[in-house]
N, C-alpha and C positions, 0 to 999 in steps of 0.2 A: 568217397565220402568226405574226406578232408577238404577237397575242392568245393564241395557243396556247402559245407559249414562256413568256409571263408566267404563264399558268395552271399550266404544269409547274413553274415556279420557285416558285409559291405553295404547291404541294403538297409541295415538299421541306421537310424539317424543318430549321430553323435551329439550328446548334450554339450553345452558350453556354459560358462559362467559370465554373467554380466554385472558390472558395477551399477547399482541403482542410483548412484549419485552423478556419475559422469558418463556412463554408457560404455566404458571400456570392456572388451571381451577377452576372456582367457580360456584356455582349454582345460584348466584345472582350478580348483578353488584356492583362493588366497585370503589370508587374514586381513591384509591391508592393500588397498588399491595403490598401485605405484604411480598413477596419474594424479589423483586428487587427495591421496593420503587419508582416505576415509577407512575406518576399521569396520569389519563385519558387513560390508555393503554388497558382497558378491552373492548372487542367487543363481541357482542352476535353472536354465531354461532350455527347452528342447524345440528346435525349429519345427514348424508345422504349418507354415503359411500356404503350402501347396496342397493342403488337404481340406481347404474350405469347401463345404458342402454346396450342392446346388441350391438348397434353400437359402443359405447365407448369401450366395451370389445374387439371388433374386431380390433379397431384402436390403442388402448393404452395398455390394459392389456395383450394382446398377446405378447408384447415386454418383459414383465416380465417373462412369461413362456418360451420364447425362450432362455433366458439366461441360465437357467439350462439345457435345452436340448442340447445346443451346448458346454457345459463346457468340458474341457479336462485338463489333468495333464501333466506337463512338468518336466522332471528330470533336475537337475542342473549340471549333468555331460556333458551337451552339450556344444558346442563351443559358445563363446560369440556372434559370428556373427549370430548364429541361434536364439538367444534370443534378438537381437538388435531391438529396437523400431524405427518405421518410423516417421520422422518429416517433416512438411511443413515449408520450409525456405522462408520467405517473401521478404527478402532484406532490410526491415526496421531494421537496426542493433540493435537499442535500444530495440525494442520489442522482437526480437529474443534472445537478451542477457538475458532479464528478464525471458523469457520462458525456459531458459536453453539450447538454441541452435535451437529453432523453436517449432512450435505447434505440439504436439504429435498426431498421428492418433488415433481416437477414444477416445480422452481425453475429460474431462468435466471441463470447465473453468468459473470462476466467476470474474467479474471486477466490483468494486464499486467505487463510488465517489460522490461528492456533485453535486447538480443540476447546469448545465451550465458550468461545469469544462472542458468539451470536450470529454466525454466518447463516444458519438455517432460519433463525428468527428474522433476520433482515430480509432474506429472500421471500419468506412467506408473507411478510408485511408488504413487500414490494409487489408480489403477485396479486395480493388483494387490492392494492392501489391501482394497478394496471387494469384489473378486471372491472373496477368501477368506471373506467373510461371506455369499456366495451371491448377490451382485448381478451381473446380466448387463450388460456394457458394450460399447459400440462406441467405438473410438479411431480417428478419421478424421484423417489428416494430409494437408494440401495442400502441404506443403513437402518431404516425404520419400516415398520409395517404400516399398512394403510390406517389402522386404528390409531397408532401413535402419531402419524403425521396429521390426521384429522383432528385429534385431540389438541395438538399444539396449535393448529389453525384456529380452532374455536376459542382457545385460551387467549389468542392474540386478537380475537374479534373479526376473523376473516370468515365470512359466511357467503361468499360470492358464488353464484351459479356457474360462472365462466372459469372458475379455478377447479381443475380436475387433478386429483392426487392419485398416485399409484406407487407400488413397490415392486421393483424389478431390477435385476442385475445383468440380464442378457441383452446386449446391445442390439442384436438382430430383432428381438421382440419389440424393444422400445422404438426402433426406427420403423418397423412395420406398422405399429399402431399410429405413430406420428404421421406417417405417409398417408394412412387411410383417413384419419380424423382431421389432419391439416390444422393444427393449432398455430397461432401467430407467434407464440413464445414457448420454448421448451426449456425447463429448468431441471438439471440433473444434479443430485446430491448423493454421492460425489463421484468424480471420475476414477478414483482409486478402487471403487467397488464394482465397476463395469468389467465385463469380460466378453471375448469372442470365444464360443465353445470349441471352435476348431483349432485354436491356438493352444499348444501344450504348455501353457504357462499359467501361474496362479494370478488371480485378480490383484492389481496393485504393482505387478512387476513392470519393468520398463517396456517390454514388448507389448503387453496388453494396453498400457497407458498410451503408448505411441500410436498403435493401430486404432484404438477406439477414438482417440482424438482426431486422427486423420479422417475417419469415416464421418464423425460429427461435423467436422469443418466442411467437407464436401456436401454433406446433407444440408447444412445451413445455407450455403451459397446457392445450391441448385434449387432448393424448395423455397427460398426466401423466408425462412423461419429463423427467428432470433433464438440462439442457443446460449444458455447460461450454465456453466459447469462450476462446481465447487472443487477446489484442490486442497489437499492436506499440506501442511508445512513440516519441514524437518526441524531438528533441534536448534539450528542456527537461524531459523526464521524464513528460509527460502522455500519455495513451493516444491513439494516432493515430486519425483519423476524426472524425465529427461528435460534438459534445458530447452530443447526444441519445442516443448509444450507451450512455452511463453511466446515463441516466435510464430507459432501456427495461429494463435488467436488474434483477434482484432484489438481487444482491450484486456488489460490485466489490472485488477483491483486488489488492494490489500486491506483487509479488515483487521484492525489491531486495537490494542488497549491494554491497560493494566487491571488485573482482577481486583486490585485494591482501590481503584477509582471506578466511578459509575459510568464514565463516558467512554465512547468508542470512536475511533477515527477510521474513516474510509478514504483511502488514498488511491490515486490513479498512478500506476507505474508505467503504463503504456496505453495509448489511445490513438487509433488511426482516424478517429472522427472528432477529435477535440484536443484541448490542451492537456499536457501531462502534469503530474504533481499537484493536481487539484485535491482539495480536502473537504470532506463532509464530516460533521461532528454530530454524534447522537448521545443521548443519555439513556442508560439501561435502567428500566423501571420494571415493576411487577407485571405490568400489562404489555411489556415489549419495549421497543426502542422508540425514543422520542427525539424529534429534531431539535437541535440547538441553533437558533437563528442568530444569536449574538454571542459567539463563543468568547470574545474578548472579556466580556463581563464575567463569564464563568471562570476563566483563568485568573482574573484579578479580583475575584470575589473576596478573598481573605488577605489581600495585600495590606500589610501594616502601614501605619502612618509614621513617617519619620524613623523607620527601622534601620538599623545598621546591617550592612551586608545584603541589601535588597535593592535591585535596580529593575526598572520596567523597560522592556524591549519590544519593538514592533517587528515581528517576522512576517514573511510573505510565503504562503503556501499556495502555489499555483497562481491564481488571480485574486486570492483572498488575503487581506492583511489581518494579522492577529496580534493582539497585545498580550504579553505574558510576563511573568515575574521570574527573574534570575536571582537566586539566592546563593550566597557564599558564606563559608565559615572557616576561620583559621584558628588553630589551637596549638599552643606550645607543646612540644613533645621532646622526650629525651632519647628517642629512637635515632639510630644512626641514619636510617633512610626514612624520612618523613613520608607519610601517606599522601597520595594524590588521587582523589576520587571525583569522578564526574558522572552525573546522571542527566541525560538529555543533551549533552554536548560532547564533542570529540575529546577524549582524554589527551591525545597528542597535541591538539590545539591548546588545551589548558596549559600543558607544560611549556609550550612556546610562549604563551602570554606571560607566564610567571617569569620566564627568562628575560623577556622584554622589560617587564617592570623592574627587575633587579638591575638591569644594565642601564636604563635611562632615568629611573626615578630613585635608584639606590635603596629601594625597599626590598628586602630579602626575606624569603620564606624558607631559608635553609633549616631552621630549627622549629618549623611549624607544619602541622598537618593541614591540608587544604581540601575542602569539600565544596563542590559546586553542584547545584541542582536547579533544574527548570521546574518550577512549581506546576503541579497538575499532571505531570507525566508526559508533557509534550517533548518531542525530540526536534532539535534544531541542527541543521546541517549547513547553514550559511555563515560566511565570515563576517556578516554585518553584526553578529552578536559579540564581536571582540570588545567593543567599547563598553557595553553594559557589563560584561564579565569582569573587565579590568576595574570598572567603577565599583562593583560590588566587592571585589577583592580588597581594594584600597579602603573601602568603607569599613569592612570587618576587621582588617588588620590595624588600622589607625583609629578605630572607634569614631568614625564620622558618620552620623545619620544622614540619610538621603530622603528628601521629600518624596512622598508617594506619588505626586503629580508631575514628576520629571520623567521624560521619556528619552532613552538613549538609542543611538544606532551608529555604526561606523566600523570599518575594517582597520586593523592596526598592522602595519608592516614591521619587519624586523628592525628597521632603523628608527622606529617610534612614530613615524608619520601616521596620521589618521586619513584614510582614503575614502573616497566616495563609494556609495553602494547603489545598486539598482533599485528601482521602484521607490525612491525616496518620497515622492509626492503621495503615493498610496499610504505609506506608513504615517506620514504627517497628518493626512486627512482622517485616518482612523483614530489617531490620538486626539485630534481636535473634536471629533464626534463624541468621544467618551469623556470630554471635559479636561483634558491635559493642557496646561498652559505654559509649561516650561520644557525646553528641549535642549539637549546637548548633542550636537550633530556635526558632521564634517563641514568645513567651510565651503565646500562645493555645493551644499544645499542652500546657500544664501539666496540664490536666484529664485528658488521655489518659494521661500518665505516672502520675498518681495512680491511675487505674483499673488500670493494668498493674503497679502497685506496684514501680516501678523506683527505685533509690536516687537521690536528688536530687543526690548528690555527682558523679554521672557525667553530669549533664545541665546544660547552660548555656542558660537562657532569655534571649532577647535582644529588646529593644524597639526599639533604634535602632542604626544602623550604627556610631555612635561607640563602642559597647561592644565591638565586634568585635576591635579591636587588643589590648585587655587580655585578652580570652578566648584569643586565639591565643598569647599569651605564656605562658599558664597551661597550655596543652595539651602 
């Protein structure tokens, strides 16, 4: 009898605990993951991949087998026209720009963003725009009922016959319907709500997300159906689930914005069919999202005239130049450790620039709090913003107003030299288009101004940060 019980125990599957952040497996629960130092991320999961039913095999696993059966090789000596990929152009220019010219047929796309930011609104409007061009779509929601999804569609003005909405969490059922009806685009909101019933894990766990994403990927490639999935984000802003989720898809989009501002930013983090770091800008209104075709005017809409601590900078997001306002404020303090606050730029970069100013200009912020903000909630990650940040800091500390029609860009090194930046011609042309007539730029940009035939009286070329004080007094 004892031997029989031992055999029965051996037959039972042992559960294990998986970190939902990094995927580390442990035989017992732990409060903190030793790999990624995340607290409370271990969830118990029971292996059950070998128990997939015949029905699931027929509806899901057959898509994996069909990929290899239909594989073919193509030589690169063919004409480019023969290898050209097909795209669905929606007419929403901001989305088409971010996707590299439109949604590629048979591609697999992931869009992530914080709850309530407008992901479902964007996708519903995008579905309606695609349907107007004759594209047949399925919009499957695992979080809302059909009545809720339909009500939201009507509120956004989407009444297209080719948009079919549904509510389902079982991946086998979804793929079965999609294989039978053969839509051109399949939208799933969201991947964290899907599950395979034969896996002994709850929806949203790493095992379910990984397996569901794998089946969707092979389904998209084998059936040539474009699949768009929505992914939740964690507290630190990264897409929830295994990191392999982002490697499996063709395109990763991030939909972000501040609830205190009306606009939303759609960024490309990965794109196998176009440029990365593209940016689409929308305005959230009562009837949905509205495209912003000239975002520079929006970010500079309230730019003050001759204000102290304000400098205009031309940043480049992907292939799009944007003009924004960098604001600085310094205030005397009696605290032993003055505050350093940066919103929209790297705080470590701000500390570096303050040290460079103190070393080469003898302007010290040792007894002053420093606050730097990019107006409008825009985030800047490029070093070309060094010169306007320093200009705004000097302006607020020394009470020197800066003309609102002056545009700055340039990287500053530790020795105080002002270095050249990429896409200088794009930045200058964008400023000229918006009526800017004065520039403070690195001397390396002199050749560009000669080609554009701009009057040298309106341009100040700078080699070292020591020249900036005199230039600010002349503006």
